[in-house]
N, C-alpha and C positions, 0 to 999 in steps of 0.2 A: 453932533460932533463926530468926526472921523478919528478913530484911535488905532494905533499900530503897536503891537507888542513884538519885540525882537527876541527870538528864542524858540525852543521846541521841546521842552521837558516838562516834568511834573510841576516845577516851580512856575513855569509860564502858564500851564493850564490853570493853576490856582489863581494866578493874577488875572487871567482872562475871565474866569468865572466871577471874580470880585468886581472887575471893571464893568461887567455886564449888568450889575445891579444898578448902575447909574442910568437913569431914564433918558439922559441927554445924549447918550451914545447911539448914533444912527448907523455907523458902520464900524466893524471891529475886525482887524486883520492880525494874523500871526505869521511871522517870517522866521523859520519855515513852518512852525507849528508841527503837529503830528496827527495821526489818525484819530486820536481821542479829542484833541483840541478842535478838530474839524466839526465836532458837534456844537461848538460854542462860538466859533469865529471862522472867518474865511482864511484858509491856509494858503500861503503863497510860497512857491518853491524857490525861495532866495535864502541862502545860507546865512547864519548869524554873523559870520566873519566877512561876508561880502559887503563891505562898507559902501562901495560904489553902487552895487545893486540895490541896497537898502535906501540910500539917499535918492536914487533915480525913481524908485517906486513911490517913496513918500512925496516927491515933487509931483509925479504924474497924478497921484490920487488926491493931491492937496490935503494931506494928513494934517489934522489940527494939533494932535498931541502924540508923541512917541514915547514908549517905555522900553528902554534897553535893559534887559534883565540879566543875561549871562556875563561872566567875567571877560571872556575873550574880546567881544566887540567893544566893551567899555575900555579895556586896556589898549585896544587898537585905535580908539578915538572916534567911535561911532557917534557919540553925543556931540563932539566938536563938529563933525561933518554935517549932522542934521541941523544943528543950531546955525551953522554957516549959511544954510539956505532958508533960514527963518522959521524953522520948526521947533516949537517948544518941546522940551524933553525932560523925562525923569531919568536920572542917573548921573554919576559923576563924569566930568570930562577926563581926558587922557592924563592931564597933570595930577589930578586927584586919585585916579584909579591905580596909580603906581603903588598905593598903599597895599593893594593885594598883588599887583603885578611884579613887585620886587620885595622879597622877604628881607634882603639886605637893607633896602631903603627903610622898611617899616621898623626893623630892629634898631637901626641907627637913629631913627626919629624918636623911638621910645627912650633910648639911652640919652639923647640930647635934651629931651624935655622931662626927664624923670618920671616916665610912665612905667609902672611896675611890670616887669616881664622876666623871663628866664635869662640868666647870664649866658653869653654866647661868644663865639669867635667866627669870623668870616674868612673864607679861603677862596683864592682864584687858581691855585696850583694844587693838584692832587697830592704831590709829594709833601707839601707843607701840612696838608690836612692829615695825611697818614702819620707824619712825625708827631703831630699834636695828639693824635689818638693813642699813641704808645703809652701815654701817662694820664690821659683824660679820665675823669670819673665815669664809671659805667654803672647803670645804663645811661645812654645819651641819645640825643635826637639829631638826625641828619636831615637837612631840608634843602631841596633844590631851590635856587633863588626865584625862578619865574613860575608861571602857571604850569600845572601838570595834571589837570583834570582831577584835582583833589588827591592825587596819589604820590605827590612829590615829597612826602614826609615819611621817613623811615625811623621807627623806634628800635634802636639797637640795644638788645639786652645783654649782649656779650661783645667783647672787643673784636672778635672775628666778624660779627654782623655789622659792626660799625665800619670796619675796613672794607667789607664787601659793598656797603652802601656807597662809600666814596668811589670805588671802582665802577659800580653800576651807574651812578649819576654823572660823575665827572669824566670817566674814560669811555665807558660803553655808550654814554649819551642816550640812555633809554628815554629821557625827557627832552631830548634835543638841546637847543640853546639854553633852555631853562636851567640846565646843569652846568653852565659855564662857571658859575659861582655857587658856593654852598654856605649854609649856616650850620654850624655844629653848636647845639645849645644844651644847657642843663636840662635834665629830665625832672619835670615837676610832678608832684603827686597831690591828689585831692579830687573832689568832685568837679566834673566839667559842667560848664553852663554856656549856652549860646544865648546872646542877647542881640536882637536886631534893633536898630534905632533909626528913626526918621531924623534927618537934619538938613537944614538949608545953609549951614555954615554960621548961623547966628543963634539958632535954637536947636536943642537936642531933645527929642522925645523918644525914650526907650519903649519898645513894644513888650509884649508878654515874654517872659523868659521861657526857654525850652531845653530839653535834654535829648541829644542825638545818640544814636546807637550805630557806631561805625563798623564794628566787626561783623563778618559775614555769618557767624554761627552763634547759636545760643550760648549764654554764659560769657559773652564778649570774647569769644575765641574765633580763630580763623583769620583770614586776610582782612585788611582794611578795605572798605568799600566807600562809595559816595554817600552812604547812609542807608541803613536798613529799617529805620523807623524813628519816630520822635514822639515826645509827649510835652504838653504845656499846661500849666506853668511848671517850672522846675522847682521842687520843694526845697532844694538847697539854697535857692536864691531868695533869701529873706529880705524884709524891708531894710534891716541894718546893712546887709551886704549890698543891696541896691543903692543905698545912700552913699556908701563908701566907693562903689564903682563910679557913680556919677561924679563925685568930687575928685577922685584920683585917676580915673581912666577916661570916662566918656567925654566930659567937658575939656580936659587937658588935650585929648586927641584932636578934637574939633579946633581948639585954639592953636595947637601946634601946626596943623595943616594950614590954617590961616596965616600964621607967622612965616611959613615957608612959601607963601604965595600959591598955595594949592587948595584953595577953599573947596571943601567937599560938600556936594549937594546930592542927596539921594538916600539910599539905605546903606547904613554902615553896620557891618556885622562884627560883633566882638565875640571871639572864641576865648573863654575865660577858664582858668583853673583856680579853684578856691583852695589855696595852699594854707599851711599852718602860719605863714607870714602874711596872709591876706590875699585878696584876689590879684591875679596876674594875667596878662594878656598872652595867650598861646598864639593867636593869629587874628589878623584883620581880613575881612572880605569886603569888597567894594559893592556888594549887591545882596539881595535876599538870599538866604541860605536854602539849600535843597537837601533834605526835605523839611527843614524847620518851617519854611513858608507854609507848608501844608497843614501845620497845626496853629500857627500864629494868625494867619489871615482869616480862617474861619471864626476866630474869636474877636475879630475887629468889628465893632458895631457902627463905626463911622464910615463915611463914603471914601473908599480908597482913591478914586480918581481925583476927588476934590483935594485930598491931602497932597497927592502928587503934584497937582497944579500949584498949590501954595508953595511947595518946595521949589518948583521951577521958577516961581515968581519971587522967591526970597521972603515969603510972608507966612512961614510955618507957624509963627506965634499966634496968628489969627485963626488957625485951623482947629476944628474939633477933632480930637483923637481919643476915642473911647473904646475900651476893650471889655468884653464880657468877663464876669467872675467865674465862669464855668471852666471846665477842663477839656482838653482835646488829646486824642491819641491817633497817630498815623502809623499804619503797618505797611511797609513796602513789600510788594509781591514781585519777585524777581524770576529770571530764567535760571533753572538749575545749572550750577557751575559758575555763575557770576561770583566774584569779579574775574574769574579765569575764563576758560572756553565754555561757550553755551550755544544752544541752537535757537533759531527764531523761526517765525512763519506759522506759528500755531494759532488757531482761531480762538478769540476771546469771547466768553459768554459773561455778560455783565447784568447785574440786577436792574430792575426797572427804574428804581430811584438811584440816580447817579450823582446827586448833588455834591457829595463829598468823595467822589472817586476822581482822582487826578492822574491822568494818563501821562506817562513819561516816555516809554519806548514801545510804540505801536504804530502800525500804518494801515491804511485802507488797501485791501487787495480783493478784486472781483466783488466789490460791494460788502466785504466783510472786514471786521477789525481783527488784525493778526499781530502777534508779538513781533517786535522789531528792535529789541535792545536788551541790555542786561537787567536794568531796573525797568519793569514793565508798567507798574502803576502803584499809586499810594491810596490806601483806604483810610479815610479819616472819619472819626465820629466825635461829636461833642456831647458832653453830659454834665450833670451837676457836680459829680465827683470824678476824680481820676480813675478810680476802680471801675466805675460805670462806663466811662469813655473807652477804657481798654476792653472791657467785655463786649461792648457794642461794636468796636472796630473788628475784633476777631469773629464776631457773629456775621458781620458783613463780608469779611474775607472768605468765609465758607460758601458764600453765594457767588463768588467770582470763580470762573472755571477756565483754565487753559493747560494744555499739556506741558509737563516739566516745570510746573509752578513751584516756587520755593519761597518760604518766608520764615523769619525767626518767630519763635513761640513765646518769647519772654520780653517783648517790647513793653517798657513801663514798669517792669517788676522792681528794678533798682529804685525807681522813684517812689513806688508804693512802700518799699521797705523804709525809705527815708521819712515818710509821712508818719510812721508809727511812733 
């Protein structure tokens, strides 16, 4: 079977490694992939947003199955384009991907169908937003409507920060057209939980829960990033919480999308806050999270490609989906300065056993692997307990060498404290 994975980050490297476990895969391509993915798949220099190039390549190579992993191509309709030429796909179509593509859409959907989330207001005019902020409760959260590389959310702890957020997003257009509309929403407090779920629009199967670490610096300080590390499972996500989420959030979301004529097939990501009033949705993503994927998929004992094919065929209820009872920890190694300015081009030295090293930002240069992004790679280890997984991950981190390497030293500590 010829399989193609669209994307080129750590999430895609994790997916590629998992797909390789299926013995039926004869050819595996990554578009565009990266220098690390090149160890596990044939990388093709076609950008993830080049829908025309992706479909032409798939047709030329007679691809049997395509996995569209990142948000941009999903929102742009990559799955629709591939399916239109007869290629079976994993991932939501354009109509369903709007769940992540527009925060205004997702908030209005939750309000319409009674799915618990933060209270909010939507604004198309910065003047109206600024007038509202004169009396709005502080802290508050200001969100660009569209995709913004995970950076379109500003937590404003003062009124001045909230006003600046409106200027930055709506007037300065730092996120382009994604800032044409904004959502200003209630600031929620409580433990955060990420839950990825397989769904074909009829069946919903949540994966192992995880805990992300968004801030750049130890102690959850510094700027928000795409994620500096993850652990799974999340100790705050108890069986009782899981049951409540399934009844009040997961299934209602699937059914709401069906009712809107936007059946969602793929991986649906639920970003949750466990508030004093119960679990609430902070955000939806229309794909595997990054770096949540790097701890969730290593715990998957069933065959990923088979599950994805069942989802594409609408037969998820017939699939075996089994996860290990072990724990996983992923530490992101980044370029010093990320998410601000940073230098690239430094040679990477990796340990011999790279089974759980997922490369995000690196390229091949003169036969060597060199850094090529802010988040360079993720180091994941699996163990019987979370404490053991954390220790093992940091031990492996010490065997990875590149100039200007930076990583947080406290990934998983908050989760460990919750276990006590």
